[in-house]
C-alpha beads as a LAMMPS data file, in Angstrom:
LAMMPS data file: protein, C-alpha beads

143 atoms
142 bonds

1 atom types
1 bond types

-500.0 500.0 xlo xhi
-500.0 500.0 ylo yhi
-500.0 500.0 zlo zhi

Masses

1 110.0

Atoms # bond

1 1 1 88.129 -447.727 -233.042
2 1 1 90.226 -450.801 -232.346
3 1 1 93.486 -450.188 -230.547
4 1 1 96.615 -452.271 -230.539
5 1 1 96.155 -452.958 -226.857
6 1 1 93.030 -454.997 -227.682
7 1 1 94.886 -457.459 -229.934
8 1 1 98.601 -457.443 -228.952
9 1 1 100.377 -460.258 -227.152
10 1 1 101.145 -459.119 -223.605
11 1 1 103.598 -461.795 -222.646
12 1 1 106.632 -461.015 -224.845
13 1 1 109.692 -463.099 -225.277
14 1 1 112.791 -460.992 -225.598
15 1 1 116.610 -461.166 -225.188
16 1 1 119.092 -458.783 -223.630
17 1 1 121.963 -457.308 -225.725
18 1 1 124.474 -459.729 -224.064
19 1 1 122.529 -462.853 -224.783
20 1 1 124.007 -465.047 -227.440
21 1 1 122.350 -465.187 -230.829
22 1 1 121.969 -468.971 -230.181
23 1 1 119.717 -468.015 -227.190
24 1 1 117.712 -465.710 -229.468
25 1 1 117.363 -468.346 -232.185
26 1 1 116.148 -470.950 -229.619
27 1 1 113.508 -468.409 -228.279
28 1 1 112.396 -467.769 -231.860
29 1 1 112.058 -471.476 -232.518
30 1 1 110.132 -471.983 -229.276
31 1 1 107.559 -469.293 -230.086
32 1 1 107.554 -469.865 -233.807
33 1 1 108.550 -466.342 -234.905
34 1 1 111.317 -464.715 -236.883
35 1 1 112.238 -461.695 -234.598
36 1 1 112.644 -460.752 -231.007
37 1 1 112.938 -457.365 -229.307
38 1 1 116.278 -456.799 -227.513
39 1 1 115.683 -455.043 -224.203
40 1 1 117.801 -453.585 -221.330
41 1 1 115.377 -454.131 -218.460
42 1 1 112.090 -453.300 -220.109
43 1 1 113.484 -450.774 -222.519
44 1 1 113.637 -451.798 -226.172
45 1 1 117.156 -451.096 -227.509
46 1 1 116.987 -453.260 -230.736
47 1 1 115.357 -456.014 -232.565
48 1 1 116.970 -459.145 -233.920
49 1 1 115.638 -461.323 -236.801
50 1 1 116.416 -464.833 -237.926
51 1 1 117.726 -463.169 -241.104
52 1 1 120.142 -461.072 -239.042
53 1 1 121.550 -464.280 -237.420
54 1 1 121.883 -466.079 -240.758
55 1 1 123.585 -463.278 -242.598
56 1 1 125.737 -461.962 -239.818
57 1 1 126.598 -465.187 -237.996
58 1 1 125.962 -468.373 -239.883
59 1 1 127.041 -467.124 -243.339
60 1 1 130.281 -465.949 -241.843
61 1 1 130.903 -469.164 -240.045
62 1 1 130.837 -467.491 -236.624
63 1 1 129.977 -469.325 -233.359
64 1 1 126.380 -468.532 -232.469
65 1 1 127.027 -469.227 -228.814
66 1 1 129.725 -466.554 -228.663
67 1 1 128.231 -463.762 -230.807
68 1 1 125.841 -461.514 -228.828
69 1 1 122.539 -460.163 -229.937
70 1 1 124.060 -456.591 -229.686
71 1 1 126.557 -457.474 -232.349
72 1 1 123.976 -458.096 -235.051
73 1 1 120.677 -456.508 -233.920
74 1 1 119.027 -453.522 -235.573
75 1 1 118.925 -450.459 -233.349
76 1 1 116.441 -448.456 -235.345
77 1 1 113.272 -450.076 -234.024
78 1 1 109.718 -449.219 -235.313
79 1 1 107.321 -449.352 -232.304
80 1 1 103.940 -448.241 -231.504
81 1 1 101.848 -447.556 -228.357
82 1 1 98.967 -449.470 -226.886
83 1 1 96.698 -446.708 -228.041
84 1 1 97.812 -446.833 -231.701
85 1 1 94.859 -447.564 -233.988
86 1 1 95.171 -451.111 -235.543
87 1 1 94.768 -449.610 -239.065
88 1 1 97.719 -447.356 -238.371
89 1 1 99.673 -450.294 -237.083
90 1 1 99.067 -452.214 -240.336
91 1 1 100.108 -449.227 -242.398
92 1 1 103.373 -449.048 -240.287
93 1 1 103.951 -452.776 -240.940
94 1 1 103.380 -452.369 -244.681
95 1 1 105.361 -449.207 -245.013
96 1 1 108.354 -450.646 -243.196
97 1 1 107.971 -454.242 -244.427
98 1 1 107.941 -455.699 -240.956
99 1 1 105.733 -458.430 -239.461
100 1 1 105.952 -457.557 -235.674
101 1 1 105.961 -454.188 -233.891
102 1 1 106.947 -453.860 -230.203
103 1 1 104.332 -451.979 -228.252
104 1 1 105.950 -449.477 -225.906
105 1 1 104.370 -447.401 -223.148
106 1 1 106.332 -444.910 -221.081
107 1 1 109.570 -446.270 -222.539
108 1 1 108.899 -449.916 -221.612
109 1 1 107.933 -452.892 -223.636
110 1 1 104.300 -453.839 -222.847
111 1 1 103.395 -456.073 -225.712
112 1 1 103.973 -457.025 -229.332
113 1 1 101.636 -456.832 -232.296
114 1 1 102.112 -459.316 -235.112
115 1 1 100.658 -459.265 -238.522
116 1 1 98.688 -462.362 -237.458
117 1 1 97.087 -460.410 -234.668
118 1 1 95.775 -457.937 -237.278
119 1 1 94.310 -460.740 -239.389
120 1 1 92.196 -461.892 -236.494
121 1 1 89.989 -458.721 -236.808
122 1 1 87.371 -459.530 -239.424
123 1 1 86.990 -455.979 -240.587
124 1 1 90.661 -455.811 -241.052
125 1 1 91.239 -458.767 -243.397
126 1 1 91.715 -456.698 -246.555
127 1 1 94.137 -454.189 -244.985
128 1 1 96.233 -456.877 -243.344
129 1 1 96.194 -458.781 -246.587
130 1 1 97.576 -455.708 -248.275
131 1 1 100.193 -455.350 -245.484
132 1 1 101.294 -458.890 -245.962
133 1 1 101.731 -458.657 -249.661
134 1 1 103.673 -455.402 -249.338
135 1 1 105.932 -456.892 -246.545
136 1 1 106.915 -459.630 -248.963
137 1 1 108.050 -457.263 -251.713
138 1 1 111.779 -456.977 -252.192
139 1 1 113.221 -453.664 -251.157
140 1 1 116.619 -451.888 -251.080
141 1 1 117.018 -451.586 -247.242
142 1 1 119.469 -453.762 -245.346
143 1 1 116.700 -455.878 -243.813

Bonds

1 1 1 2
2 1 2 3
3 1 3 4
4 1 4 5
5 1 5 6
6 1 6 7
7 1 7 8
8 1 8 9
9 1 9 10
10 1 10 11
11 1 11 12
12 1 12 13
13 1 13 14
14 1 14 15
15 1 15 16
16 1 16 17
17 1 17 18
18 1 18 19
19 1 19 20
20 1 20 21
21 1 21 22
22 1 22 23
23 1 23 24
24 1 24 25
25 1 25 26
26 1 26 27
27 1 27 28
28 1 28 29
29 1 29 30
30 1 30 31
31 1 31 32
32 1 32 33
33 1 33 34
34 1 34 35
35 1 35 36
36 1 36 37
37 1 37 38
38 1 38 39
39 1 39 40
40 1 40 41
41 1 41 42
42 1 42 43
43 1 43 44
44 1 44 45
45 1 45 46
46 1 46 47
47 1 47 48
48 1 48 49
49 1 49 50
50 1 50 51
51 1 51 52
52 1 52 53
53 1 53 54
54 1 54 55
55 1 55 56
56 1 56 57
57 1 57 58
58 1 58 59
59 1 59 60
60 1 60 61
61 1 61 62
62 1 62 63
63 1 63 64
64 1 64 65
65 1 65 66
66 1 66 67
67 1 67 68
68 1 68 69
69 1 69 70
70 1 70 71
71 1 71 72
72 1 72 73
73 1 73 74
74 1 74 75
75 1 75 76
76 1 76 77
77 1 77 78
78 1 78 79
79 1 79 80
80 1 80 81
81 1 81 82
82 1 82 83
83 1 83 84
84 1 84 85
85 1 85 86
86 1 86 87
87 1 87 88
88 1 88 89
89 1 89 90
90 1 90 91
91 1 91 92
92 1 92 93
93 1 93 94
94 1 94 95
95 1 95 96
96 1 96 97
97 1 97 98
98 1 98 99
99 1 99 100
100 1 100 101
101 1 101 102
102 1 102 103
103 1 103 104
104 1 104 105
105 1 105 106
106 1 106 107
107 1 107 108
108 1 108 109
109 1 109 110
110 1 110 111
111 1 111 112
112 1 112 113
113 1 113 114
114 1 114 115
115 1 115 116
116 1 116 117
117 1 117 118
118 1 118 119
119 1 119 120
120 1 120 121
121 1 121 122
122 1 122 123
123 1 123 124
124 1 124 125
125 1 125 126
126 1 126 127
127 1 127 128
128 1 128 129
129 1 129 130
130 1 130 131
131 1 131 132
132 1 132 133
133 1 133 134
134 1 134 135
135 1 135 136
136 1 136 137
137 1 137 138
138 1 138 139
139 1 139 140
140 1 140 141
141 1 141 142
142 1 142 143
C-alpha cells in the first residue's frame, strides 16, 4: 500500500490570511503552481487559487497589494493525512476536481500532494490519468 507520505512534498509554500494576494501570486509563480494553502501558524484555514485572484481581484480592478488572501480564499479545504492511501487521494482529487491536497497531521500542515506526485507512481498512471481528465471537466461549483 502506497501512502501519501511516500510521495508528498514536505516543504510547502503557504501564505497567512493577512498576506496580500500579490504575495500569494508571486509564490505561485515561483513554485509554478496554481494554489497555495493559507495557514495560521501551521493550521490550514483556507486555500487560494490563481483563479480566485483573477476573478475576485483582477476582474474587479482591485489592488492586488492591498487585498488579503483571507478576502478571497476558500475556507472549505479538502485535505488528507500522511497515512491516506494514494488511490484514495486520487479519488478525492477527481471527486472534488482539485489538483493539490494539503496533507494534515494533528491539525498541522505537514505536506502537499499534487496530481503530478500521483503520476510518478507507475502503477498509478491510469488512475491519475482518470483523475486529471475528471478535474478538467466543467462543473457547477464556485471553483
